[in-house]
N, C-alpha and C positions, 0 to 999 in steps of 0.2 A: 258670541263673537266679541273679541276683546275691544275692538275700536269701531266707531261709527262715523259716518259723514256728518259733520256739524251743519246745522241749519244756518242760512244767511240771516243777518239781522235787518235785511232790507230786500226789496224786490230786485230781481235780476236786471230790471231796466232802470233802477234808481240811480245808477252812476252815469247814465247817458247825459251828454254826448261823449263824455271822456272815455268811458268803458262801455261798449255796446252790450245790449241785453243778450244777443245771441252768443257772443263770446262768453259772457258770464254763465249762461245756461250750460254750454259745453264744458267750460273750464271747471265749474263747480260740480255739475251733475254727472259728467262723464269722466274727465281726467282725475279729479280728486276722488270720486267714487272708486275708480280703478285702483288708485293707490291704497285705499282702505281695504278693498277686497283682497288685493294681492298681499298686503301686509298681514292680514288675518290668516291667509293661507300659509304664509311663510313662517309664522310663529305658532301655528296650531300644534298643540301637544307639547310645547316647550315652556320653560319657566318664564319666558318673555311675555306670556299671556297675562301674567300677574303684575307686570311693570307698567309704569306710565310711559308715554311716548318720549318725554324728556329723559327719563332714565335710560331708555333704549338708545337714544341719540348720544348720550354722554359716554356710552361704552360701545359705540357702533362697530369698532374694530373686532369685537368678539363675535359678530354675527355674519351670516352669509350676505352676499351682495344683494339678494332680493330684499332683505330686511333694510339694508342701507338705502337702497333706491326708493322703496315704497314707504318705509318709515320716515325717511326724510321728506318725501312727497307729502305725507300726511301732516307732519309737524309744520312744514313750511306753509302749506296752503291753509291750514287751520288758523295760523297766525295772520296770514295775508288778508283773509276776508275781514278780520276785525280791524285792520289798519286802514280800511277805506270806509267811507260813509257818504251818503248824499248830502248836499249842501255843506260840504266840508272844505278842506283846503285852507288857504291863508297861510298863517305863520304860527309857530309855537309861542308860548309865553312862559313867564315864571322861571323856575329853576331850569327847566329844559332849554329854554331860549338862552339863558346865561351859560349853560354847559356847552351848547352848540357854538356860541360866540367864543368861549374860552378855548375850545378844541380846534376850531376852524377859522376864527377871525371874524366871521359874520355869517348870517343865515344864507345870503346869496352865494358866498364862497362854499358853504356846505352843500348847497344844491348843485353847484358845478361839479364838486368832487364826487358826490353821490351819483349824479347822472353819468359821470365819466366811468365810474366803477361798473355801472350797468351797461353802458354802451360798449365798453372794451372787453367785457366778459365774452370770450370766444365761444361760439356755439350756444348751448343752453346753460342756464344757471340763474343765480340770484345776486343782487347787491344788497348790502346790509349796513345799518347803523347799529353799532353794538356798544355795550359798556364793557370796557377792558381795563382792569386795574383802576377802577373808579374814574375813568376818563372815557369820553366818547371817541370812537374810531370808526372808520369806514372800511369795509372789506367786501369781497365777492367770493362766491363758491361755485364750483361746477355742478351741473346736473341737479340733483336734489340734496346735495350736501348742505349743511348749515353750521354756524359758528359754535353750536353746542357740542358738535361731534368731536371725539378725541382725535380724529384724523384731519381736522380743519387746520389750514395753514395759519389762520389767525383765529384764536378762540375768544369767546366772549358771550355776553348775554344779549340776545337780539332785542332791539326796541323799535326798529323800523326795517321793512324789507320790501323789495320789489321783485316780482317774478319776471325774468327776461327770456323765458322760453318763448318760442314763436307762438305756441298755442295761446299765450296770454294776450296777444295783440294782433295776430296776423289777419284776421277777418276784416278789421277796421283800418289797420295801419300798414299792412303788407310787410315790406322789408324796412319800414321807417321806424326802427326801434327808438331813435332819439325823440321822435314826435310822440310816441307812446309814453316815454319817460316824462316828457314835458307835460303831457295831459294828466299824468298821475298826480302831480302836485295839486290839482284841482279837487281831488277826492281823498287826500290824506286825512285821516282821522286823528288830528293832533291831540285830542283829549285822551285817546287810547295810547298813543305813543308816550304822552306825559305819564300816564299811569304805569306803563311798563318801565319807564325810566326810574320812577320813584321806587317801584317794587324792587328793581335790580339794585339800586343804591342801598336800600334797606337790607337786602340780602347780603351785600358785600360788607356792610357795617357790622351785621350780626356775626358774620364769619370771621371778621377781624378781631372781635372781642375774645 
């Protein structure tokens, strides 16, 4: 099989009380596993079996809708799990903090804009912090689309994401998506976000040479 469900780096209960263990069990073990299984079935016997999930996403318009939905689901969730950690939250530091201030005015303003992107995404989807043209920007995507996809309204390299599908929060927060987004800040793994930001900047600098 081309793709596998990644293991979590923490226990399913480790993000409580902000993200409950039962939601994590279902979200990771059931929903994400289904995306992996369906993606593998959709690409079986095709050249896509030899590609990375990033490569598939970047050329997603070439593939059937099953690859778009499940490939996006696999990429998005694989990233999402790494962006959270127990005993995390707080605020970014260093170059990432400076870049957030430069792009949005302040960390608090960034949080407001990011939360708004997640809250106002109609139906199911994601909110993103991306690196676009060497500057940070906020976007949102429907369903399991992401900013790497050639069909994305705003393209860029993801450095932070939040899943605003109801399956990500409904057991604990019911229809209170804003409360879930507020709780998310308590588990953001800023060390990982910082690493993704630096890697994205390095990539852009190399491509510019």
